[in-house]
C-alpha positions in Angstrom: -0.1 -0.1 -0.2 1.5 3.5 -1.0 1.1 6.0 1.6 1.1 9.5 1.8 1.8 12.2 4.9 -0.4 14.8 4.8 1.7 18.0 5.8 0.3 20.3 9.0 1.0 23.7 7.0 -1.1 26.1 10.2 1.2 28.3 11.5 1.4 29.1 15.1 3.1 31.1 17.3 5.8 29.6 18.5 5.9 27.3 14.9 9.9 27.0 14.1 11.2 28.9 11.6 11.2 28.3 7.6 8.5 25.5 8.1 11.1 23.8 10.6 8.8 20.9 11.4 7.3 20.5 7.9 10.7 19.4 6.7 11.6 17.4 9.3 8.7 15.4 8.8 8.9 15.0 5.0 12.8 13.6 5.7 11.4 11.2 7.9 8.5 10.3 5.3 11.0 10.0 2.6 13.2 7.7 5.0 10.2 5.7 6.0 9.3 4.1 2.5 6.2 7.1 2.0 5.3 7.6 -1.7 4.4 11.5 -0.9 3.7 14.6 0.9 0.9 15.7 0.5 0.1 19.6 1.2 -3.6 21.2 1.8 -4.9 25.1 0.6 -6.4 27.5 3.2 -6.8 30.9 3.0 -8.2 33.5 5.9 -6.8 31.9 8.8 -6.3 33.8 10.9 -3.8 32.1 13.0 -1.8 31.4 10.0 -1.7 28.9 6.9 1.4 28.5 4.4 1.0 29.4 1.4 0.6 25.5 -1.2 2.6 26.1 -4.0 5.7 28.1 -2.3 5.5 25.3 0.3 5.4 22.7 -2.3 9.1 24.1 -3.9 10.3 24.0 -0.2 9.9 20.5 0.1 10.9 19.6 -3.1 14.3 21.7 -2.3 15.0 19.6 0.5 13.9 15.9 -0.2 14.8 13.9 -2.9 13.0 11.1 -3.9 9.3 11.6 -2.0 6.2 12.6 -4.5 5.0 16.4 -3.8 1.3 15.9 -4.2 -1.5 18.4 -3.3 -5.1 17.4 -2.1 -6.1 20.1 -3.3 -5.5 23.1 -4.8 -8.4 25.1 -5.5 -8.3 25.3 -8.8 -10.6 27.8 -9.6 -8.8 30.5 -7.3 -6.4 30.7 -10.0 -5.5 31.6 -13.7 -4.7 28.8 -15.5 -1.7 29.7 -17.5 0.2 30.3 -14.2 -0.8 27.7 -12.3 0.3 25.0 -15.5 3.6 27.3 -15.0 4.0 27.2 -11.6 3.2 23.7 -11.4 5.2 22.8 -14.9 8.7 24.2 -13.0 7.8 23.1 -9.6 8.2 19.5 -11.6 11.6 20.5 -13.0 13.3 21.8 -10.1 12.0 18.2 -8.2 13.2 16.3 -10.8 9.6 14.8 -11.7 7.9 14.4 -8.5 4.9 16.7 -8.7 1.1 15.2 -8.5 -1.2 17.8 -8.8 -4.4 17.5 -6.7 -7.0 20.1 -7.1 -10.4 20.9 -5.4 -13.6 22.8 -6.3 -13.7 24.5 -3.0 -16.3 25.6 -1.2 -15.2 28.8 1.3 -17.2 31.8 0.0 -14.8 33.7 1.9 -11.8 32.5 -0.3 -13.9 33.1 -3.3 -14.4 36.4 -2.5 -10.5 37.1 -1.2 -9.7 36.0 -4.7 -12.4 37.9 -6.8 -14.2 35.1 -8.3 -17.9 34.1 -8.5 -18.7 31.0 -6.9 -21.5 30.0 -8.6 -18.9 29.9 -11.7 -16.3 27.4 -9.9 -17.8 24.1 -12.4 -17.0 26.1 -15.2 -14.0 27.5 -14.3 -12.1 24.2 -13.0 -13.0 22.6 -16.2 -11.8 25.6 -18.4 -8.5 26.0 -16.3 -7.7 22.1 -16.2 -8.6 21.8 -19.8 -5.6 25.0 -20.8 -3.4 23.6 -18.0 -2.9 19.9 -19.9 -3.3 21.2 -22.7 -0.1 23.4 -21.9 1.5 20.4 -20.5 1.6 18.3 -23.1 1.3 20.2 -26.6 3.7 22.1 -28.2 1.5 25.4 -28.6 -2.1 25.8 -27.4 -5.0 28.6 -28.7 -7.5 28.4 -26.9 -10.9 31.3 -26.7 -13.2 30.0 -23.5 -15.2 32.0 -21.4 -12.6 33.0 -18.7 -9.6 33.1 -20.6 -8.4 32.9 -24.0 -4.3 32.5 -25.1 -3.2 32.4 -28.9 -0.2 30.3 -29.8 0.8 30.0 -26.2 3.1 27.4 -24.8 5.4 26.1 -21.4 9.4 26.2 -21.9 10.1 24.4 -20.0 7.2 21.6 -19.9 7.1 19.1 -16.8 9.7 16.7 -16.2 7.3 13.8 -15.8 6.3 12.6 -19.4 3.4 12.7 -20.7 2.8 15.0 -17.5 2.3 14.9 -14.1 -0.8 13.1 -12.6 -3.9 15.2 -12.0 -6.2 14.2 -9.0 -9.2 15.1 -8.0 -11.5 15.3 -4.8 -15.2 15.5 -3.8 -17.6 13.4 -3.2 -20.7 14.2 -5.1 -21.9 12.1 -8.2 -20.6 15.1 -10.7 -17.5 15.0 -9.6 -17.0 11.8 -9.4 -17.5 11.7 -13.3 -15.9 14.5 -13.7 -13.0 12.8 -12.1 -12.9 10.0 -14.5 -13.2 12.3 -17.4 -10.5 14.6 -17.0 -8.5 13.6 -14.3 -5.9 10.3 -13.3 -7.2 9.9 -9.3 -10.0 10.3 -7.1 -8.7 11.3 -3.7 -11.7 11.3 -1.2 -12.9 13.6 2.1 -11.2 12.6 5.6 -14.5 12.1 7.1 -16.1 9.6 3.9 -17.7 6.6 5.5 -16.5 3.4 5.3 -19.8 2.4 4.6 -19.9 4.8 1.8 -17.1 4.0 0.0 -17.8 0.8 -1.8 -20.7 2.2 -3.5 -18.0 5.3 -4.4 -15.7 3.5 -5.7 -17.6 1.2 -7.7 -19.7 4.6 -9.0 -16.3 6.5 -9.7 -14.6 3.6 -11.4 -18.0 3.0 -14.2 -17.1 6.2 -15.7 -15.8 6.2 -18.7 -11.9 7.7 -18.7 -11.2 10.5 -20.6 -9.2 10.5 -23.6 -5.7 11.5 -22.3 -6.1 10.4 -18.5 -3.7 8.6 -17.3 -5.7 6.2 -15.0 -8.8 5.8 -12.7 -6.7 5.4 -8.7 -8.4 5.5 -5.9 -6.7 7.9 -3.0 -8.1 7.6 0.2 -7.6 11.2 2.6 -7.5 9.5 6.6 -7.0 10.4 10.3 -4.2 8.5 11.2 -2.3 7.6 14.1 0.0 4.6 15.0 1.0 4.5 18.7 2.2 1.6 20.9 -1.2 0.8 21.9 -4.4 2.2 20.6 -4.9 4.4 24.1 -1.7 5.9 23.1 -2.8 6.9 19.9 -6.0 8.3 21.1 -4.1 10.1 23.7 -1.4 11.6 21.2 -4.4 12.7 18.4 -7.8 13.3 20.2 -7.5 16.5 21.6 -5.4 18.7 18.7 -8.0 16.6 16.1 -11.1 17.7 18.4 -9.7 20.9 18.0 -9.6 20.9 14.0 -13.1 19.8 13.8 -14.2 22.4 15.8 -12.5 24.6 13.2 -14.3 22.6 10.8 -17.9 23.3 11.5 -17.1 27.1 10.8 -15.5 26.5 7.7 -18.0 23.7 6.2 -20.9 25.6 7.7 -22.8 25.4 4.0 -21.6 21.9 3.6 -23.6 19.1 3.7 -21.2 16.8 5.9 -20.9 19.4 8.6 -22.3 17.5 11.3 -19.5 15.2 10.8 -16.8 17.2 12.5 -19.0 16.8 16.0 -19.0 12.9 15.7 -18.0 10.9 18.7 -14.5 9.1 19.1 -15.3 5.3 17.8 -17.1 7.1 14.8 -13.8 8.4 14.1 -12.1 5.7 14.3 -14.3 3.8 12.3 -13.1 5.8 9.2 -9.7 6.1 10.2 -6.0 4.4 10.3 -5.9 4.9 14.2 -4.4 2.3 17.1 -1.6 0.1 17.4 1.1 -1.2 15.2 -1.3 -4.1 14.6 -4.4 -2.4 14.3 -2.9 -0.1 12.0 -1.6 -2.7 9.8 -5.1 -4.3 9.9 -6.8 -1.2 8.8 -4.7 -0.5 6.1 -5.5 -4.1 4.7 -9.2 -3.6 4.6 -8.7 -0.3 2.8 -6.8 -2.3 0.6 -9.6 -4.5 0.0 -11.9 -1.8 -0.7 -9.8 -0.9 -4.0 -7.6 2.1 -2.6 -4.5 2.4 -4.4 -3.3 4.6 -1.6 -4.0 6.3 1.6 -2.9 9.7 3.0 -2.7 10.0 6.8 -3.3 13.0 8.4 -1.5 12.5 11.3 -0.4 16.1 13.1 -3.8 18.1 13.5 -2.6 21.4 14.7 -1.5 21.5 18.4 0.1 17.7 18.4 3.8 18.2 18.8 6.5 17.9 16.7 7.5 14.3 19.0 4.4 12.4 18.8 4.1 13.6 14.7 7.8 11.9 14.2 7.2 9.2 16.4 3.8 8.0 14.1 5.4 8.7 10.9 8.0 6.4 11.8 5.5 3.4 13.3 3.6 3.6 10.0 7.1 3.4 7.9 7.9 0.1 9.5 4.4 -1.1 8.0 4.7 -0.2 4.5 
């Protein structure tokens, strides 16, 4: 099973400078055999959140083998030409290690910040992804769209990976699953997707026809994760900081249908996660592999968890890889 480490980019007043904790975790994950480090995106978070694209570049400079992935970039917020060029160059600088994971976004405040009309997000996503993919794979692109028009455009250099970096897309509704099969190479779940819902959603995603030029139909599960000496140790390290993060999500996702999942009890969280002793975590990974997962992204360190606790769990998961 390929594992990804979802990195904690939340800022704190006492954080070490230059993303030192994140770099230390990424280096350990690389040594431990993780497939990717994975970054998310957030804006207008008062304590701070480190910007995703420059953080990718920083991590690429401090690692040598591990994949640099996102889950995900809020694609409708960006000029697609700028996004295509930036990600292409990160792929060049990293030696071909980028996986570009996108999402539609859901916070009205973030769309207002970027001057984007939220109701246009699907149209902007599809147009932007088409432009990005064509710029990554074509010698020259002319495109006349609703939001962006380009004439005889090209990227130089283009991404190192051939034919291009892999593209993931996140979301849970049928329209997202169909769009992912049609335009992307892998589907990333929500961290709070219920295990009981996964078989049907995986089956639905795989039932949609792949679009021309796609590179596969990977199923990438995002899960809360903590591997401790015992299940009690895992709970002691994870529960309080995860609760604090979930409290914040109840505000961020106030307009989303899944907001109630951030008030679940501990046992319900464990039932949709990879949390416990080494043996229990191994069983959970095997369970998800049997469901059809091609990879699992683990969020090990919510804001507020100590660096020592995070490093212990990364090392423990590495022993299971």
